[in-house]
PDB file of N, CA, C and O in Angstrom:
ATOM      1  N   MET A   1     118.398 127.637  63.620  1.00  0.00           N
ATOM      2  CA  MET A   1     117.662 128.455  63.404  1.00  0.00           C
ATOM      3  C   MET A   1     117.443 129.957  63.117  1.00  0.00           C
ATOM      4  O   MET A   1     118.280 130.733  63.580  1.00  0.00           O
ATOM      5  N   ALA A   2     116.697 130.314  62.603  1.00  0.00           N
ATOM      6  CA  ALA A   2     116.547 132.154  61.976  1.00  0.00           C
ATOM      7  C   ALA A   2     116.460 133.142  63.163  1.00  0.00           C
ATOM      8  O   ALA A   2     115.625 133.396  64.032  1.00  0.00           O
ATOM      9  N   LYS A   3     118.180 133.767  62.679  1.00  0.00           N
ATOM     10  CA  LYS A   3     117.733 135.576  64.256  1.00  0.00           C
ATOM     11  C   LYS A   3     116.542 135.659  64.636  1.00  0.00           C
ATOM     12  O   LYS A   3     116.313 135.693  65.845  1.00  0.00           O
ATOM     13  N   SER A   4     115.457 135.713  63.663  1.00  0.00           N
ATOM     14  CA  SER A   4     113.855 136.120  63.657  1.00  0.00           C
ATOM     15  C   SER A   4     113.344 134.976  65.190  1.00  0.00           C
ATOM     16  O   SER A   4     112.499 135.426  65.963  1.00  0.00           O
ATOM     17  N   ASP A   5     113.770 133.990  65.372  1.00  0.00           N
ATOM     18  CA  ASP A   5     112.645 133.020  66.198  1.00  0.00           C
ATOM     19  C   ASP A   5     113.015 133.683  67.829  1.00  0.00           C
ATOM     20  O   ASP A   5     113.943 134.075  68.535  1.00  0.00           O
ATOM     21  N   SER A   6     111.656 133.486  67.799  1.00  0.00           N
ATOM     22  CA  SER A   6     110.951 134.186  69.653  1.00  0.00           C
ATOM     23  C   SER A   6     112.752 133.537  70.578  1.00  0.00           C
ATOM     24  O   SER A   6     113.554 132.746  70.081  1.00  0.00           O
ATOM     25  N   PHE A   7     112.840 134.083  71.666  1.00  0.00           N
ATOM     26  CA  PHE A   7     112.861 133.908  72.548  1.00  0.00           C
ATOM     27  C   PHE A   7     111.867 132.826  72.987  1.00  0.00           C
ATOM     28  O   PHE A   7     112.542 131.870  73.369  1.00  0.00           O
ATOM     29  N   GLU A   8     110.582 132.562  73.098  1.00  0.00           N
ATOM     30  CA  GLU A   8     109.743 131.302  73.672  1.00  0.00           C
ATOM     31  C   GLU A   8     110.388 130.291  72.518  1.00  0.00           C
ATOM     32  O   GLU A   8     110.660 129.229  73.078  1.00  0.00           O
ATOM     33  N   THR A   9     110.742 130.243  71.050  1.00  0.00           N
ATOM     34  CA  THR A   9     110.853 129.518  70.343  1.00  0.00           C
ATOM     35  C   THR A   9     112.133 128.342  70.775  1.00  0.00           C
ATOM     36  O   THR A   9     112.081 127.113  70.822  1.00  0.00           O
ATOM     37  N   ASN A  10     113.134 129.187  71.026  1.00  0.00           N
ATOM     38  CA  ASN A  10     114.557 129.458  71.312  1.00  0.00           C
ATOM     39  C   ASN A  10     114.125 128.189  72.291  1.00  0.00           C
ATOM     40  O   ASN A  10     113.915 127.046  71.884  1.00  0.00           O
ATOM     41  N   LEU A  11     114.021 128.713  73.917  1.00  0.00           N
ATOM     42  CA  LEU A  11     113.486 127.740  74.903  1.00  0.00           C
ATOM     43  C   LEU A  11     112.565 126.584  74.629  1.00  0.00           C
ATOM     44  O   LEU A  11     112.805 125.401  74.873  1.00  0.00           O
ATOM     45  N   LYS A  12     111.843 126.920  74.270  1.00  0.00           N
ATOM     46  CA  LYS A  12     110.658 125.345  73.599  1.00  0.00           C
ATOM     47  C   LYS A  12     112.034 124.774  72.725  1.00  0.00           C
ATOM     48  O   LYS A  12     112.439 123.711  73.194  1.00  0.00           O
ATOM     49  N   ALA A  13     112.755 125.225  71.658  1.00  0.00           N
ATOM     50  CA  ALA A  13     113.697 124.103  71.312  1.00  0.00           C
ATOM     51  C   ALA A  13     114.612 123.575  71.276  1.00  0.00           C
ATOM     52  O   ALA A  13     115.099 122.842  70.416  1.00  0.00           O
ATOM     53  N   LEU A  14     115.083 124.032  72.613  1.00  0.00           N
ATOM     54  CA  LEU A  14     116.244 123.826  73.729  1.00  0.00           C
ATOM     55  C   LEU A  14     115.831 122.655  75.186  1.00  0.00           C
ATOM     56  O   LEU A  14     116.556 121.982  75.920  1.00  0.00           O
ATOM     57  N   GLU A  15     114.113 122.874  75.105  1.00  0.00           N
ATOM     58  CA  GLU A  15     113.655 122.285  76.147  1.00  0.00           C
ATOM     59  C   GLU A  15     113.796 120.564  75.387  1.00  0.00           C
ATOM     60  O   GLU A  15     113.942 119.470  75.932  1.00  0.00           O
ATOM     61  N   LYS A  16     113.698 120.874  74.221  1.00  0.00           N
ATOM     62  CA  LYS A  16     113.258 119.498  73.653  1.00  0.00           C
ATOM     63  C   LYS A  16     114.843 119.307  73.159  1.00  0.00           C
ATOM     64  O   LYS A  16     114.602 120.079  72.231  1.00  0.00           O
ATOM     65  N   VAL A  17     116.082 119.009  72.973  1.00  0.00           N
ATOM     66  CA  VAL A  17     117.716 118.741  73.063  1.00  0.00           C
ATOM     67  C   VAL A  17     117.843 118.055  74.331  1.00  0.00           C
ATOM     68  O   VAL A  17     118.229 116.951  74.714  1.00  0.00           O
ATOM     69  N   VAL A  18     117.313 119.262  74.914  1.00  0.00           N
ATOM     70  CA  VAL A  18     117.203 118.318  77.067  1.00  0.00           C
ATOM     71  C   VAL A  18     116.546 116.727  77.146  1.00  0.00           C
ATOM     72  O   VAL A  18     116.977 115.629  77.498  1.00  0.00           O
ATOM     73  N   GLU A  19     115.280 117.245  76.621  1.00  0.00           N
ATOM     74  CA  GLU A  19     114.144 115.696  76.947  1.00  0.00           C
ATOM     75  C   GLU A  19     115.389 114.577  75.774  1.00  0.00           C
ATOM     76  O   GLU A  19     116.034 113.753  76.420  1.00  0.00           O
ATOM     77  N   LYS A  20     115.613 114.590  74.462  1.00  0.00           N
ATOM     78  CA  LYS A  20     116.713 114.084  73.650  1.00  0.00           C
ATOM     79  C   LYS A  20     117.575 113.591  74.409  1.00  0.00           C
ATOM     80  O   LYS A  20     117.389 112.440  74.804  1.00  0.00           O
ATOM     81  N   LEU A  21     118.911 114.412  74.878  1.00  0.00           N
ATOM     82  CA  LEU A  21     119.281 114.443  75.018  1.00  0.00           C
ATOM     83  C   LEU A  21     119.562 113.011  76.631  1.00  0.00           C
ATOM     84  O   LEU A  21     120.475 112.219  76.866  1.00  0.00           O
ATOM     85  N   GLU A  22     118.581 113.254  77.168  1.00  0.00           N
ATOM     86  CA  GLU A  22     118.023 113.061  78.553  1.00  0.00           C
ATOM     87  C   GLU A  22     118.028 111.421  79.085  1.00  0.00           C
ATOM     88  O   GLU A  22     118.559 110.771  79.986  1.00  0.00           O
ATOM     89  N   SER A  23     116.763 111.101  77.539  1.00  0.00           N
ATOM     90  CA  SER A  23     116.615 109.869  77.304  1.00  0.00           C
ATOM     91  C   SER A  23     117.418 109.085  76.819  1.00  0.00           C
ATOM     92  O   SER A  23     117.107 107.916  76.589  1.00  0.00           O
ATOM     93  N   GLY A  24     119.241 109.843  76.436  1.00  0.00           N
ATOM     94  CA  GLY A  24     120.021 108.279  75.750  1.00  0.00           C
ATOM     95  C   GLY A  24     119.453 107.771  74.637  1.00  0.00           C
ATOM     96  O   GLY A  24     118.556 108.111  73.866  1.00  0.00           O
ATOM     97  N   GLY A  25     120.320 106.732  74.769  1.00  0.00           N
ATOM     98  CA  GLY A  25     120.037 106.002  73.017  1.00  0.00           C
ATOM     99  C   GLY A  25     120.503 106.368  71.933  1.00  0.00           C
ATOM    100  O   GLY A  25     120.696 105.676  70.933  1.00  0.00           O
ATOM    101  N   GLY A  26     120.679 107.329  72.068  1.00  0.00           N
ATOM    102  CA  GLY A  26     121.321 107.540  70.729  1.00  0.00           C
ATOM    103  C   GLY A  26     122.735 107.329  69.986  1.00  0.00           C
ATOM    104  O   GLY A  26     123.133 106.168  70.077  1.00  0.00           O
ATOM    105  N   SER A  27     123.534 108.150  69.309  1.00  0.00           N
ATOM    106  CA  SER A  27     125.093 107.814  69.447  1.00  0.00           C
ATOM    107  C   SER A  27     125.745 108.579  69.757  1.00  0.00           C
ATOM    108  O   SER A  27     125.050 109.468  70.248  1.00  0.00           O
ATOM    109  N   LEU A  28     127.200 108.941  69.800  1.00  0.00           N
ATOM    110  CA  LEU A  28     128.001 110.135  70.685  1.00  0.00           C
ATOM    111  C   LEU A  28     127.625 110.950  69.258  1.00  0.00           C
ATOM    112  O   LEU A  28     126.886 111.934  69.235  1.00  0.00           O
ATOM    113  N   GLU A  29     128.119 110.497  68.347  1.00  0.00           N
ATOM    114  CA  GLU A  29     128.833 111.904  66.954  1.00  0.00           C
ATOM    115  C   GLU A  29     126.843 113.044  67.015  1.00  0.00           C
ATOM    116  O   GLU A  29     126.694 114.233  66.735  1.00  0.00           O
ATOM    117  N   GLU A  30     125.493 111.797  67.576  1.00  0.00           N
ATOM    118  CA  GLU A  30     124.508 112.016  67.532  1.00  0.00           C
ATOM    119  C   GLU A  30     123.973 113.273  69.206  1.00  0.00           C
ATOM    120  O   GLU A  30     123.463 114.393  69.236  1.00  0.00           O
ATOM    121  N   ALA A  31     124.267 112.663  69.916  1.00  0.00           N
ATOM    122  CA  ALA A  31     124.080 113.543  71.320  1.00  0.00           C
ATOM    123  C   ALA A  31     125.720 114.511  71.301  1.00  0.00           C
ATOM    124  O   ALA A  31     126.037 115.093  72.338  1.00  0.00           O
ATOM    125  N   LEU A  32     126.437 114.572  70.341  1.00  0.00           N
ATOM    126  CA  LEU A  32     127.380 116.377  70.069  1.00  0.00           C
ATOM    127  C   LEU A  32     126.278 117.106  69.635  1.00  0.00           C
ATOM    128  O   LEU A  32     125.347 117.734  70.139  1.00  0.00           O
ATOM    129  N   SER A  33     126.675 116.826  68.585  1.00  0.00           N
ATOM    130  CA  SER A  33     125.121 117.622  67.358  1.00  0.00           C
ATOM    131  C   SER A  33     123.985 117.769  67.658  1.00  0.00           C
ATOM    132  O   SER A  33     123.275 117.982  66.675  1.00  0.00           O
ATOM    133  N   LEU A  34     123.132 117.743  69.213  1.00  0.00           N
ATOM    134  CA  LEU A  34     122.354 118.042  69.876  1.00  0.00           C
ATOM    135  C   LEU A  34     122.687 118.874  71.189  1.00  0.00           C
ATOM    136  O   LEU A  34     121.971 119.770  71.635  1.00  0.00           O
ATOM    137  N   PHE A  35     123.801 118.469  71.700  1.00  0.00           N
ATOM    138  CA  PHE A  35     124.540 119.523  72.893  1.00  0.00           C
ATOM    139  C   PHE A  35     124.663 120.751  71.630  1.00  0.00           C
ATOM    140  O   PHE A  35     123.953 121.742  71.797  1.00  0.00           O
ATOM    141  N   GLU A  36     125.466 120.707  70.491  1.00  0.00           N
ATOM    142  CA  GLU A  36     126.012 122.242  69.604  1.00  0.00           C
ATOM    143  C   GLU A  36     123.918 122.540  69.843  1.00  0.00           C
ATOM    144  O   GLU A  36     123.222 123.173  70.636  1.00  0.00           O
ATOM    145  N   GLU A  37     123.721 121.850  68.905  1.00  0.00           N
ATOM    146  CA  GLU A  37     122.043 122.538  68.723  1.00  0.00           C
ATOM    147  C   GLU A  37     121.601 123.266  70.134  1.00  0.00           C
ATOM    148  O   GLU A  37     121.072 124.359  69.938  1.00  0.00           O
ATOM    149  N   GLY A  38     121.702 122.917  71.385  1.00  0.00           N
ATOM    150  CA  GLY A  38     121.055 123.568  72.183  1.00  0.00           C
ATOM    151  C   GLY A  38     121.906 124.631  72.793  1.00  0.00           C
ATOM    152  O   GLY A  38     121.519 125.447  73.630  1.00  0.00           O
ATOM    153  N   ARG A  39     123.287 124.525  72.213  1.00  0.00           N
ATOM    154  CA  ARG A  39     123.487 125.493  72.842  1.00  0.00           C
ATOM    155  C   ARG A  39     123.433 126.757  72.165  1.00  0.00           C
ATOM    156  O   ARG A  39     123.177 127.673  72.946  1.00  0.00           O
ATOM    157  N   ARG A  40     123.547 127.018  71.289  1.00  0.00           N
ATOM    158  CA  ARG A  40     122.696 127.795  69.768  1.00  0.00           C
ATOM    159  C   ARG A  40     121.682 128.502  70.779  1.00  0.00           C
ATOM    160  O   ARG A  40     121.617 129.697  71.071  1.00  0.00           O
ATOM    161  N   HIS A  41     120.667 127.098  71.374  1.00  0.00           N
ATOM    162  CA  HIS A  41     119.508 127.287  71.896  1.00  0.00           C
ATOM    163  C   HIS A  41     119.609 128.312  72.731  1.00  0.00           C
ATOM    164  O   HIS A  41     118.900 129.316  72.667  1.00  0.00           O
ATOM    165  N   ALA A  42     120.644 128.079  73.695  1.00  0.00           N
ATOM    166  CA  ALA A  42     120.714 128.407  74.982  1.00  0.00           C
ATOM    167  C   ALA A  42     121.680 129.758  74.681  1.00  0.00           C
ATOM    168  O   ALA A  42     121.484 130.602  75.556  1.00  0.00           O
ATOM    169  N   LYS A  43     122.287 130.023  74.065  1.00  0.00           N
ATOM    170  CA  LYS A  43     123.141 131.453  73.515  1.00  0.00           C
ATOM    171  C   LYS A  43     121.724 132.622  73.176  1.00  0.00           C
ATOM    172  O   LYS A  43     121.483 133.681  73.757  1.00  0.00           O
ATOM    173  N   ALA A  44     121.076 132.063  72.208  1.00  0.00           N
ATOM    174  CA  ALA A  44     119.950 132.808  72.167  1.00  0.00           C
ATOM    175  C   ALA A  44     118.542 133.353  73.337  1.00  0.00           C
ATOM    176  O   ALA A  44     117.916 134.410  73.265  1.00  0.00           O
ATOM    177  N   CYS A  45     118.443 132.740  73.893  1.00  0.00           N
ATOM    178  CA  CYS A  45     117.907 133.389  74.828  1.00  0.00           C
ATOM    179  C   CYS A  45     118.461 134.329  75.232  1.00  0.00           C
ATOM    180  O   CYS A  45     118.190 135.512  75.028  1.00  0.00           O
ATOM    181  N   SER A  46     119.624 133.693  76.089  1.00  0.00           N
ATOM    182  CA  SER A  46     120.228 134.533  77.155  1.00  0.00           C
ATOM    183  C   SER A  46     120.765 135.907  76.552  1.00  0.00           C
ATOM    184  O   SER A  46     121.135 136.588  77.508  1.00  0.00           O
ATOM    185  N   LYS A  47     120.950 136.563  75.400  1.00  0.00           N
ATOM    186  CA  LYS A  47     121.032 137.480  74.198  1.00  0.00           C
ATOM    187  C   LYS A  47     119.577 138.079  74.110  1.00  0.00           C
ATOM    188  O   LYS A  47     119.209 139.250  74.196  1.00  0.00           O
ATOM    189  N   LYS A  48     118.958 137.077  73.940  1.00  0.00           N
ATOM    190  CA  LYS A  48     117.392 137.822  74.547  1.00  0.00           C
ATOM    191  C   LYS A  48     117.643 138.688  75.770  1.00  0.00           C
ATOM    192  O   LYS A  48     117.651 139.894  76.016  1.00  0.00           O
ATOM    193  N   LEU A  49     117.918 137.136  76.671  1.00  0.00           N
ATOM    194  CA  LEU A  49     116.926 138.264  77.750  1.00  0.00           C
ATOM    195  C   LEU A  49     117.765 139.507  77.804  1.00  0.00           C
ATOM    196  O   LEU A  49     117.306 140.625  78.035  1.00  0.00           O
ATOM    197  N   ASN A  50     119.185 139.197  77.548  1.00  0.00           N
ATOM    198  CA  ASN A  50     120.521 140.438  78.293  1.00  0.00           C
ATOM    199  C   ASN A  50     119.950 142.122  77.241  1.00  0.00           C
ATOM    200  O   ASN A  50     120.518 143.199  77.417  1.00  0.00           O
ATOM    201  N   GLU A  51     118.690 141.919  76.159  1.00  0.00           N
ATOM    202  CA  GLU A  51     118.859 142.402  75.637  1.00  0.00           C
ATOM    203  C   GLU A  51     117.699 142.975  76.492  1.00  0.00           C
ATOM    204  O   GLU A  51     117.911 144.163  76.734  1.00  0.00           O
ATOM    205  N   VAL A  52     116.388 142.457  77.096  1.00  0.00           N
ATOM    206  CA  VAL A  52     115.120 142.470  78.149  1.00  0.00           C
ATOM    207  C   VAL A  52     115.601 143.413  78.552  1.00  0.00           C
ATOM    208  O   VAL A  52     115.503 144.472  77.932  1.00  0.00           O
ATOM    209  N   GLU A  53     116.526 143.277  80.167  1.00  0.00           N
ATOM    210  CA  GLU A  53     116.772 143.869  80.901  1.00  0.00           C
ATOM    211  C   GLU A  53     117.545 144.730  80.173  1.00  0.00           C
ATOM    212  O   GLU A  53     116.696 144.661  79.283  1.00  0.00           O
ATOM    213  N   ARG A  54     118.412 145.526  79.682  1.00  0.00           N
ATOM    214  CA  ARG A  54     118.950 146.483  79.919  1.00  0.00           C
ATOM    215  C   ARG A  54     117.615 147.231  78.888  1.00  0.00           C
ATOM    216  O   ARG A  54     117.562 148.461  78.868  1.00  0.00           O
ATOM    217  N   LYS A  55     116.796 146.584  78.235  1.00  0.00           N
ATOM    218  CA  LYS A  55     115.955 147.627  77.644  1.00  0.00           C
ATOM    219  C   LYS A  55     114.642 148.199  79.570  1.00  0.00           C
ATOM    220  O   LYS A  55     114.361 149.368  79.837  1.00  0.00           O
ATOM    221  N   ILE A  56     114.305 147.286  80.212  1.00  0.00           N
ATOM    222  CA  ILE A  56     113.901 147.637  81.606  1.00  0.00           C
ATOM    223  C   ILE A  56     115.226 148.289  82.820  1.00  0.00           C
ATOM    224  O   ILE A  56     114.878 148.050  83.976  1.00  0.00           O
ATOM    225  N   GLN A  57     116.468 148.955  82.740  1.00  0.00           N
ATOM    226  CA  GLN A  57     117.482 149.347  83.482  1.00  0.00           C
ATOM    227  C   GLN A  57     116.035 150.899  82.219  1.00  0.00           C
ATOM    228  O   GLN A  57     114.994 151.488  82.510  1.00  0.00           O
ATOM    229  N   THR A  58     116.679 150.861  81.297  1.00  0.00           N
ATOM    230  CA  THR A  58     116.293 152.057  80.256  1.00  0.00           C
ATOM    231  C   THR A  58     115.225 152.886  80.771  1.00  0.00           C
ATOM    232  O   THR A  58     115.268 154.103  80.952  1.00  0.00           O
ATOM    233  N   LEU A  59     114.204 152.046  81.001  1.00  0.00           N
ATOM    234  CA  LEU A  59     112.992 152.289  81.321  1.00  0.00           C
ATOM    235  C   LEU A  59     112.677 152.914  82.596  1.00  0.00           C
ATOM    236  O   LEU A  59     111.602 153.453  82.860  1.00  0.00           O
ATOM    237  N   LEU A  60     114.081 152.769  83.682  1.00  0.00           N
ATOM    238  CA  LEU A  60     113.641 153.041  85.247  1.00  0.00           C
ATOM    239  C   LEU A  60     113.694 154.543  85.437  1.00  0.00           C
ATOM    240  O   LEU A  60     114.772 155.126  85.315  1.00  0.00           O
ATOM    241  N   GLU A  61     112.761 155.091  85.683  1.00  0.00           N
ATOM    242  CA  GLU A  61     113.103 156.490  85.901  1.00  0.00           C
ATOM    243  C   GLU A  61     113.819 156.685  87.383  1.00  0.00           C
ATOM    244  O   GLU A  61     113.889 155.687  88.099  1.00  0.00           O
ATOM    245  N   ASP A  62     114.359 157.960  87.868  1.00  0.00           N
ATOM    246  CA  ASP A  62     114.351 158.076  89.270  1.00  0.00           C
ATOM    247  C   ASP A  62     112.562 159.820  90.113  1.00  0.00           C
ATOM    248  O   ASP A  62     111.617 159.816  89.324  1.00  0.00           O
ATOM    249  N   GLU A  63     112.512 160.059  90.391  1.00  0.00           N
ATOM    250  CA  GLU A  63     111.776 161.016  91.434  1.00  0.00           C
ATOM    251  C   GLU A  63     111.308 162.329  90.213  1.00  0.00           C
ATOM    252  O   GLU A  63     110.393 163.100  89.926  1.00  0.00           O
ATOM    253  N   GLN A  64     112.605 161.922  89.819  1.00  0.00           N
ATOM    254  CA  GLN A  64     112.990 163.518  88.537  1.00  0.00           C
ATOM    255  C   GLN A  64     112.474 163.512  87.126  1.00  0.00           C
ATOM    256  O   GLN A  64     112.461 164.371  86.243  1.00  0.00           O
ATOM    257  N   GLY A  65     111.855 161.681  87.229  1.00  0.00           N
ATOM    258  CA  GLY A  65     111.508 161.978  85.148  1.00  0.00           C
ATOM    259  C   GLY A  65     113.104 161.498  85.158  1.00  0.00           C
ATOM    260  O   GLY A  65     113.122 160.537  84.389  1.00  0.00           O
ATOM    261  N   HIS A  66     114.476 161.716  85.674  1.00  0.00           N
ATOM    262  CA  HIS A  66     115.567 161.339  84.904  1.00  0.00           C
ATOM    263  C   HIS A  66     115.815 159.897  84.934  1.00  0.00           C
ATOM    264  O   HIS A  66     116.303 159.440  85.968  1.00  0.00           O
ATOM    265  N   PRO A  67     115.591 159.222  84.097  1.00  0.00           N
ATOM    266  CA  PRO A  67     116.533 158.005  84.051  1.00  0.00           C
ATOM    267  C   PRO A  67     118.044 157.356  84.278  1.00  0.00           C
ATOM    268  O   PRO A  67     119.120 157.687  83.782  1.00  0.00           O
ATOM    269  N   VAL A  68     117.603 155.963  85.522  1.00  0.00           N
ATOM    270  CA  VAL A  68     118.656 155.414  86.468  1.00  0.00           C
ATOM    271  C   VAL A  68     118.933 154.015  85.911  1.00  0.00           C
ATOM    272  O   VAL A  68     118.260 153.603  84.967  1.00  0.00           O
ATOM    273  N   LEU A  69     120.284 152.971  86.680  1.00  0.00           N
ATOM    274  CA  LEU A  69     119.934 151.778  85.829  1.00  0.00           C
ATOM    275  C   LEU A  69     119.354 151.768  88.375  1.00  0.00           C
ATOM    276  O   LEU A  69     119.335 152.488  89.373  1.00  0.00           O
ATOM    277  N   ARG A  70     119.078 150.432  87.904  1.00  0.00           N
ATOM    278  CA  ARG A  70     118.607 150.558  89.269  1.00  0.00           C
ATOM    279  C   ARG A  70     119.119 148.380  89.080  1.00  0.00           C
ATOM    280  O   ARG A  70     119.023 147.940  87.935  1.00  0.00           O
ATOM    281  N   ASP A  71     119.467 147.608  89.938  1.00  0.00           N
ATOM    282  CA  ASP A  71     119.570 146.172  89.785  1.00  0.00           C
ATOM    283  C   ASP A  71     117.711 145.860  89.720  1.00  0.00           C
ATOM    284  O   ASP A  71     116.713 146.539  89.961  1.00  0.00           O
ATOM    285  N   MET A  72     117.981 144.422  89.246  1.00  0.00           N
ATOM    286  CA  MET A  72     116.797 143.472  88.600  1.00  0.00           C
ATOM    287  C   MET A  72     115.836 143.551  90.426  1.00  0.00           C
ATOM    288  O   MET A  72     114.626 143.636  90.640  1.00  0.00           O
ATOM    289  N   GLU A  73     116.597 143.504  91.073  1.00  0.00           N
ATOM    290  CA  GLU A  73     116.461 143.366  92.748  1.00  0.00           C
ATOM    291  C   GLU A  73     115.203 144.142  93.727  1.00  0.00           C
ATOM    292  O   GLU A  73     114.259 144.029  94.509  1.00  0.00           O
ATOM    293  N   GLU A  74     116.188 145.086  92.852  1.00  0.00           N
ATOM    294  CA  GLU A  74     115.597 146.149  93.475  1.00  0.00           C
ATOM    295  C   GLU A  74     114.587 146.653  92.525  1.00  0.00           C
ATOM    296  O   GLU A  74     114.771 147.841  92.258  1.00  0.00           O
ATOM    297  N   VAL A  75     113.756 146.209  92.038  1.00  0.00           N
ATOM    298  CA  VAL A  75     112.421 145.590  90.922  1.00  0.00           C
ATOM    299  C   VAL A  75     111.487 144.973  90.907  1.00  0.00           C
ATOM    300  O   VAL A  75     110.425 145.571  90.731  1.00  0.00           O
ATOM    301  N   GLU A  76     111.482 143.976  91.028  1.00  0.00           N
ATOM    302  CA  GLU A  76     111.107 143.359  91.726  1.00  0.00           C
ATOM    303  C   GLU A  76     110.955 143.426  93.165  1.00  0.00           C
ATOM    304  O   GLU A  76     109.746 143.345  93.381  1.00  0.00           O
ATOM    305  N   ALA A  77     111.300 143.484  93.755  1.00  0.00           N
ATOM    306  CA  ALA A  77     110.862 144.239  95.335  1.00  0.00           C
ATOM    307  C   ALA A  77     110.959 144.714  95.635  1.00  0.00           C
ATOM    308  O   ALA A  77     111.714 144.535  96.591  1.00  0.00           O
ATOM    309  N   PRO A  78     110.120 147.011  95.320  1.00  0.00           N
ATOM    310  CA  PRO A  78     110.691 147.342  96.179  1.00  0.00           C
ATOM    311  C   PRO A  78     109.834 147.664  96.836  1.00  0.00           C
ATOM    312  O   PRO A  78     109.867 148.875  97.051  1.00  0.00           O
ATOM    313  N   GLU A  79     108.624 146.901  97.525  1.00  0.00           N
ATOM    314  CA  GLU A  79     108.492 147.402  98.539  1.00  0.00           C
ATOM    315  C   GLU A  79     109.526 147.394 100.395  1.00  0.00           C
ATOM    316  O   GLU A  79     109.117 147.728 101.507  1.00  0.00           O
ATOM    317  N   SER A  80     110.388 147.059 100.118  1.00  0.00           N
ATOM    318  CA  SER A  80     111.489 146.048 100.628  1.00  0.00           C
ATOM    319  C   SER A  80     112.365 147.903 100.569  1.00  0.00           C
ATOM    320  O   SER A  80     112.804 148.432 101.590  1.00  0.00           O
ATOM    321  N   ALA A  81     112.405 148.326  99.680  1.00  0.00           N
ATOM    322  CA  ALA A  81     113.217 149.219  99.281  1.00  0.00           C
ATOM    323  C   ALA A  81     113.522 151.036 100.583  1.00  0.00           C
ATOM    324  O   ALA A  81     112.376 151.365 100.886  1.00  0.00           O
ATOM    325  N   PRO A  82     114.014 151.530 100.915  1.00  0.00           N
ATOM    326  CA  PRO A  82     113.936 152.060 102.138  1.00  0.00           C
ATOM    327  C   PRO A  82     113.120 153.780 101.759  1.00  0.00           C
ATOM    328  O   PRO A  82     113.363 154.555 100.834  1.00  0.00           O
ATOM    329  N   GLU A  83     112.236 153.883 102.767  1.00  0.00           N
ATOM    330  CA  GLU A  83     111.292 154.679 101.772  1.00  0.00           C
ATOM    331  C   GLU A  83     111.824 156.438 101.142  1.00  0.00           C
ATOM    332  O   GLU A  83     111.007 157.146 100.553  1.00  0.00           O
ATOM    333  N   GLU A  84     113.310 156.912 101.408  1.00  0.00           N
ATOM    334  CA  GLU A  84     114.194 157.998 101.247  1.00  0.00           C
ATOM    335  C   GLU A  84     115.236 157.142 100.803  1.00  0.00           C
ATOM    336  O   GLU A  84     116.036 156.341 101.287  1.00  0.00           O
ATOM    337  N   GLU A  85     114.804 157.797  99.276  1.00  0.00           N
ATOM    338  CA  GLU A  85     116.271 156.972  98.090  1.00  0.00           C
ATOM    339  C   GLU A  85     117.553 158.091  97.930  1.00  0.00           C
ATOM    340  O   GLU A  85     117.516 159.268  98.291  1.00  0.00           O
ATOM    341  N   GLU A  86     118.605 157.438  97.335  1.00  0.00           N
ATOM    342  CA  GLU A  86     119.157 158.220  97.488  1.00  0.00           C
ATOM    343  C   GLU A  86     119.902 159.478  96.277  1.00  0.00           C
ATOM    344  O   GLU A  86     120.036 159.030  95.139  1.00  0.00           O
ATOM    345  N   ASP A  87     120.186 160.395  96.413  1.00  0.00           N
ATOM    346  CA  ASP A  87     120.473 160.916  95.140  1.00  0.00           C
ATOM    347  C   ASP A  87     120.240 160.490  93.623  1.00  0.00           C
ATOM    348  O   ASP A  87     119.367 160.634  92.768  1.00  0.00           O
ATOM    349  N   PHE A  88     121.560 159.855  93.753  1.00  0.00           N
ATOM    350  CA  PHE A  88     122.391 159.704  93.097  1.00  0.00           C
ATOM    351  C   PHE A  88     122.240 158.312  92.273  1.00  0.00           C
ATOM    352  O   PHE A  88     121.958 157.356  92.996  1.00  0.00           O
ATOM    353  N   PRO A  89     122.366 158.053  91.007  1.00  0.00           N
ATOM    354  CA  PRO A  89     121.960 156.798  90.640  1.00  0.00           C
ATOM    355  C   PRO A  89     123.123 155.829  91.171  1.00  0.00           C
ATOM    356  O   PRO A  89     124.219 156.229  91.565  1.00  0.00           O
ATOM    357  N   LYS A  90     122.826 154.870  91.133  1.00  0.00           N
ATOM    358  CA  LYS A  90     123.691 153.464  91.794  1.00  0.00           C
ATOM    359  C   LYS A  90     124.715 152.515  89.494  1.00  0.00           C
ATOM    360  O   LYS A  90     125.414 151.502  89.501  1.00  0.00           O
TER     361      LYS A  90
END
């Protein structure tokens, strides 16, 4: 797996590994090798998701235009947020 592989590439590869493992039929050594490959793809996906989450948090701003960190749940459901927000970043 190259470092330049995208999230989508790693996710598709992980899905293929899972399909192969679920179908069975291989030797224990083959299953272990597939598991290790799947772990690498899962780790790459997780790393990319964490990077994207940090970028989203950095891009959020308060009413004065200052960047603030907010939980992803707040971003996904802004209509449930109170009308007046605290002046202090979380």
